[in-house]
Residue, then its C-alpha position, 0 to 999 in steps of 0.5 A: x527674149x524681148x518681153x512683150x507690150x513694147x509702146x514709144x514714148x517721144x522726150x522731149x527733153x531728148x531736143x528743142x522743140x522746136x528740133x523734134x517738132x522738125x524731125x517728126x514732120x520729117x518722119x509723117x512726110x517720108x513715113x509715107x513707104x517703106x524705110x528699109x526698101x522705098x517701095x509701098x510699106x503697108x503698117x508702120x514704117x516698114x513694108x512686111x518683107x523688112x518687118x521680117x528682116x529683123x529677127x534678131x539674132x543675137x551673137x557676143x562679138x568682139x573687133x578684131x584688134x581689140x582695145x583697153x577696156x572694151x566690155x564684154x558686148x551681144x550685138x543683135x544683128x549683122x549691120x547690113x542689109x534691112x537693118x543698115x539701112x533701117x540704122x542710118x534711117x533714123x539716124x540720119x532722116x529722122x525716120x523716128x518711127x523706127x526706134x520700136x524696131x530696133x529698139x526692139x534688137x536693141x533689148x534683144x541684144x541687152x537680154x542675150x548678155x545678161x548671165x542672169x535674165x532677172x537683173x536690175x538694168x541700167x541702159x547707157x546710152x553712147x551719146x551723140x556729139x550736142x551739134x549734132x544732136x542739134x543737126x539731126x533733131x534727135x539723139x538716136x540711140x537715146x531713143x532706141x534705149x528709152x526703148x528698148x528699156x520699155x521690153x525689157x520691163x519694170x527693171x530696166x532703167x536709162x539713165x544717160x549719164x555719159x557726155x562728150x567733154x572734147x569734140x571729137x572727129x569724124x569717125x569713118x575713114x577712119x583706123x582702129x587705132x585712129x578711133x581709139x586716139x580720136x575717143x580717148x577719154x573723149x567721153x565723161x560722166x556728168x556724175x555715179x549712176x544710182x544702180x543697186x546692188x547685183x544690179x547691170x550696167x548696158x552700155x548701148x550702141x547702134x553699132x560696133x565697128x572699132x569696139x573703142x567708142x564702147x571702150x572709151x565708155x568703159x573708162x568714163x564710168x569706170x572714173x565713177x568706179x562701175x567695174x569692169x564686172x558690172x558692165x557690158x555691152x549692148x549693141x543693135x549691130x556690129x560689123x564682121x567680127x571675131x564672134x565669139x563661142 
């Protein structure tokens, strides 16, 4: 499980200052109600009922049609109910304070995917396209990854080494095969990852559905020598997939 003492740090390098300030202002206005159910929120951005609905239940998952190169992946929760609503609110409504509870779920998925709980880990966020990041005013996956690393402790770090090398289409509405074609060779690593001997590289994302995004990210890291044996995936949530025992 994630370690205690998790905090929240906004990294101004993630987005232009004007976009970051606008996103923060929206978060303050919207935070009068719970992000999970719109009820009066009490403390933080969530009401007590929705906070209770965020207990992690990490499980290894695989897509029903598994793309080549898909890494062994753990999801912290099903993509339903309050978890689904919070992911959408954080990503599309700039509810920035939700990075803390969602980062905690992501940390639980990372911890559950480690064969050795004392391993050093490097979290590599799956990137958003630049235009999407500008529109949203923040990079949701990178924000959650940074908080997850703080929860995991001194042995964890974040290295946003991936980027899009070409434009990709919106994945919603695409079949699994179309998603795979859409993302093939779409990501690249900008440089090698500096990892200590025995460290684990963890690809992190918000959700896993077809698995094509994580497979494409794994292929991009493979070009710089990251082998499957040192690579795992961790996501906040996934829809019903094949659950590994």
